[in-house]
C-alpha positions in Angstrom: -19.9 -0.5 6.6 -18.6 -2.2 9.8 -15.0 -1.1 10.3 -12.5 -3.2 12.3 -11.7 -2.1 15.8 -8.0 -2.8 15.2 -5.8 -2.6 12.2 -5.9 -5.9 10.2 -2.4 -6.8 9.1 -2.3 -8.9 5.9 0.9 -10.4 4.5 0.8 -11.3 0.7 3.5 -13.4 -0.9 4.1 -16.1 -3.4 6.3 -19.2 -3.9 8.1 -17.6 -6.9 8.2 -14.4 -8.8 6.1 -13.7 -11.9 2.7 -14.8 -10.6 1.3 -11.2 -10.2 1.6 -11.0 -6.4 2.2 -7.2 -6.3 -0.5 -6.6 -8.9 -2.9 -8.4 -6.6 -1.6 -6.6 -3.5 -2.0 -3.1 -5.0 -5.4 -3.7 -6.6 -6.7 -5.3 -3.4 -5.6 -2.3 -1.4 -7.3 0.1 -3.8 -10.5 -2.0 -3.8 -10.6 -2.0 0.0 -10.1 1.7 0.0 -12.9 2.1 -2.5 -15.2 0.2 0.0 -14.4 3.0 2.5 -11.6 1.5 4.5 -8.4 3.2 5.4 -5.5 1.2 3.9 -1.7 1.3 3.8 0.7 -0.8 1.8 4.2 -1.7 3.1 6.2 -2.4 0.0 8.7 -5.0 1.3 10.2 -5.9 -2.1 13.6 -4.6 -1.3 15.2 -4.6 -4.7 12.3 -4.2 -7.1 10.1 -1.7 -5.2 7.2 -3.3 -7.0 4.3 -1.6 -5.3 5.9 1.8 -5.8 6.3 1.1 -9.5 2.8 -0.2 -9.8 1.3 2.9 -8.2 3.7 5.3 -10.0 4.7 6.6 -6.6 8.4 6.6 -5.8 9.2 7.1 -2.1 12.1 9.4 -1.2 12.4 7.7 2.2 11.9 4.2 3.4 11.7 1.9 6.4 15.5 1.8 6.7 15.5 5.6 7.5 13.1 4.9 10.3 15.0 1.9 11.7 18.2 3.9 11.7 16.5 6.7 13.6 16.8 9.3 10.8 13.1 9.7 10.2 9.9 9.1 12.2 7.4 6.7 10.8 5.0 9.4 9.7 7.8 11.1 7.7 8.3 8.1 5.4 4.6 7.6 4.5 3.5 8.7 1.0 -0.2 9.3 0.3 -1.3 8.1 -3.2 -4.1 9.9 -5.1 -6.4 6.9 -4.4 -6.2 7.8 -0.7 -4.1 4.7 0.2 -0.8 5.2 2.0 2.5 3.7 1.1 5.7 2.8 2.9 8.8 1.7 1.1 10.4 -1.2 3.0 13.8 -1.2 1.2 16.2 -3.5 3.0 14.6 -3.0 6.4 12.6 -6.2 6.2 15.6 -8.1 7.5 16.5 -5.3 10.0 13.0 -5.4 11.5 13.7 -8.9 12.7 16.9 -7.9 14.5 15.9 -4.7 16.3 17.8 -3.8 19.5 15.6 -3.0 22.6 15.6 0.8 21.9 14.7 0.3 18.3 12.0 -2.2 19.2 10.4 0.2 21.7 10.4 3.1 19.2 9.0 0.9 16.4 6.3 -0.4 18.8 5.3 3.1 19.9 5.1 4.6 16.4 3.4 1.7 14.7 0.9 1.5 17.5 0.1 5.2 17.2 -1.4 4.5 13.7 -3.9 1.9 15.1 -6.9 4.2 15.2 -6.3 5.7 11.7 -5.8 2.5 9.7 -8.1 -0.4 9.0 -5.8 -2.6 6.8 -2.1 -2.8 6.5 -1.2 -4.9 3.4 2.5 -6.0 3.3 3.7 -6.9 -0.2 6.4 -9.3 0.6 9.1 -10.8 -1.7 8.5 -14.3 -3.1 10.3 -17.4 -1.7 11.3 -18.9 1.5 13.9 -16.5 2.9 13.7 -16.5 6.7 13.0 -12.8 7.0 10.1 -13.1 4.6 8.6 -16.0 6.5 9.1 -14.2 9.8 7.1 -11.2 8.5 4.4 -13.6 7.2 4.2 -15.3 10.6 3.8 -12.0 12.3 0.8 -10.9 10.3 -2.8 -11.6 11.3 -3.6 -13.0 7.8 -1.4 -14.8 5.3 -2.4 -14.7 1.6 -0.4 -16.7 -0.9 -0.8 -15.9 -4.6 -0.4 -18.8 -7.0 -0.9 -19.7 -10.7 -1.7 -23.1 -12.0 1.7 -24.2 -13.3 3.3 -27.2 -11.5 6.5 -25.4 -10.7 4.7 -22.5 -9.1 2.5 -24.8 -7.0 5.5 -26.8 -5.9 7.2 -23.5 -4.7 4.0 -22.4 -3.0 3.7 -25.7 -1.2 7.4 -25.4 0.0 6.5 -22.1 1.6 3.3 -23.4 3.1 5.2 -26.4 4.6 7.7 -24.1 6.4 4.9 -21.8 7.7 3.0 -24.8 9.0 5.9 -26.9 10.4 8.4 -24.3 11.6 6.0 -21.5 12.7 3.0 -23.7 13.5 0.6 -21.5 11.5 -2.9 -22.2 10.2 -5.5 -20.0 8.4 -3.4 -19.6 5.2 -5.5 -18.2 2.3 -4.9 -19.0 -1.3 -5.6 -16.6 -4.3 -5.4 -18.1 -7.7 -4.3 -15.5 -10.3 -4.7 -15.5 -14.1 -7.1 -18.5 -14.1 -9.0 -19.3 -17.3 -12.2 -19.8 -15.4 -13.7 -20.0 -11.9 -13.6 -23.8 -12.3 -9.8 -23.7 -13.0 -9.2 -21.5 -10.0 -11.1 -23.9 -7.8 -9.3 -26.9 -9.2 -5.9 -25.3 -8.6 -6.8 -24.6 -5.0 -8.2 -28.1 -4.5 -5.0 -29.7 -5.7 -2.9 -27.6 -3.4 -5.2 -28.1 -0.5 -5.3 -31.9 -1.0 -1.5 -32.1 -0.7 -1.4 -29.8 2.3 -4.1 -31.8 4.1 -2.5 -35.1 3.4 1.1 -34.3 4.2 0.9 -31.3 6.6 -2.4 -32.0 8.3 -3.4 -28.4 7.5 -6.5 -27.3 5.6 -5.9 -24.3 3.4 -8.6 -21.7 2.7 -9.7 -20.4 -0.7 -10.1 -16.6 -1.0 -10.9 -16.6 -4.7 -9.5 -16.3 -8.2 -8.7 -13.5 -10.6 -9.4 -14.6 -14.1 -7.0 -13.9 -17.0 -7.7 -10.4 -18.4 -5.4 -8.3 -20.7 -6.9 -5.2 -19.2 -5.2 -6.1 -15.9 -1.9 -6.1 -17.7 -2.7 -2.8 -19.4 -3.7 -1.1 -16.2 -0.4 -2.2 -14.6 1.5 -0.7 -17.6 -0.3 2.6 -17.0 0.5 2.4 -13.2 -3.2 2.4 -12.4 -5.5 0.1 -10.5 -7.7 -2.0 -12.8 -10.9 -0.7 -11.0 -9.9 2.8 -12.2 -8.4 1.9 -15.6 -11.2 -0.6 -16.6 -13.9 -0.5 -14.0 -16.3 -2.8 -15.9 -13.7 -5.4 -16.8 -13.6 -9.0 -15.6 -10.5 -8.3 -13.6 -12.0 -5.3 -11.8 -15.1 -7.5 -10.9 -12.8 -10.2 -9.5 -10.7 -7.8 -7.5 -13.8 -6.3 -6.0 -15.0 -9.8 -5.0 -11.6 -10.5 -3.5 -11.8 -7.3 -1.5 -15.3 -8.1 -0.3 -14.2 -11.6 0.8 -11.1 -10.1 2.5 -13.1 -7.6 4.4 -15.5 -10.3 5.6 -12.8 -12.6 7.2 -13.3 -12.9 10.9 -11.3 -10.1 12.3 -8.3 -10.3 14.5 -8.9 -8.6 17.8 -6.3 -6.8 19.9 -4.9 -9.9 21.5 -4.3 -11.4 18.1 -4.0 -8.4 15.7 -3.3 -4.8 15.4 -0.2 -2.8 14.6 1.4 -3.2 18.0 0.9 -6.9 18.0 2.4 -7.2 14.5 5.7 -5.5 15.7 5.7 -7.5 18.9 5.4 -10.7 16.9 8.4 -9.8 14.8 10.5 -9.1 17.9 9.3 -12.3 19.6 10.1 -14.4 16.5 13.6 -13.0 16.5 13.9 -13.8 20.2 12.9 -17.4 19.5 15.4 -17.8 16.6 18.3 -16.5 18.8 17.4 -18.2 22.1 
């Protein structure tokens, strides 16, 4: 297995709630770990703490404790039995975009120190178009948006994509279709969204794959387990492994464009742009 030379930072979000974004985030993280990668999740869902619930791993400390200087970064990291690491974001997602110089320097130093021990950082972001969510998405090396095939959900996803493309001038946005009835439906949902983005935004989206509808995925979430552990031979487990393989094969962001330090610098820079 060819490991990345720098941490690959992946933001995962959705246009609206209820599309299975956190389920995808957690299962993707576990599947990447099963492939031999070192993975950490940043649970940035401030109110719901979704990733913590999904993993059955409550975090006593969170990113707010780090931002306020009460804890060091390593003190707020919880190790899950799968081997993946977890940080609770709490309300610090907004605070991270408004760090003062001393806080920014401390964050840059401590996040950068994790570079050699981490292959993937997956950030499970809240849904919607809140500016702090989009700033985090813009700061990541890869942007994954989870959608379902309903019209309202696609409209919300398009609204998010429009802001990322027009306000942040981003490209290389990847789409994951969740709960598709078939591979064909997954491809059709992506094609529809991509056609609209190409026509009105002059941006081509990228299809990362689909996860087909499977009740075992729901049951695994209810048991706070990854589907690859709960039902390893299920359709959902197969699809998650394929998604992890495709994610690991994306062209990797090098130091000038990726890594933990670059991620923090991007958040600070985006805040400077908004306040200049």
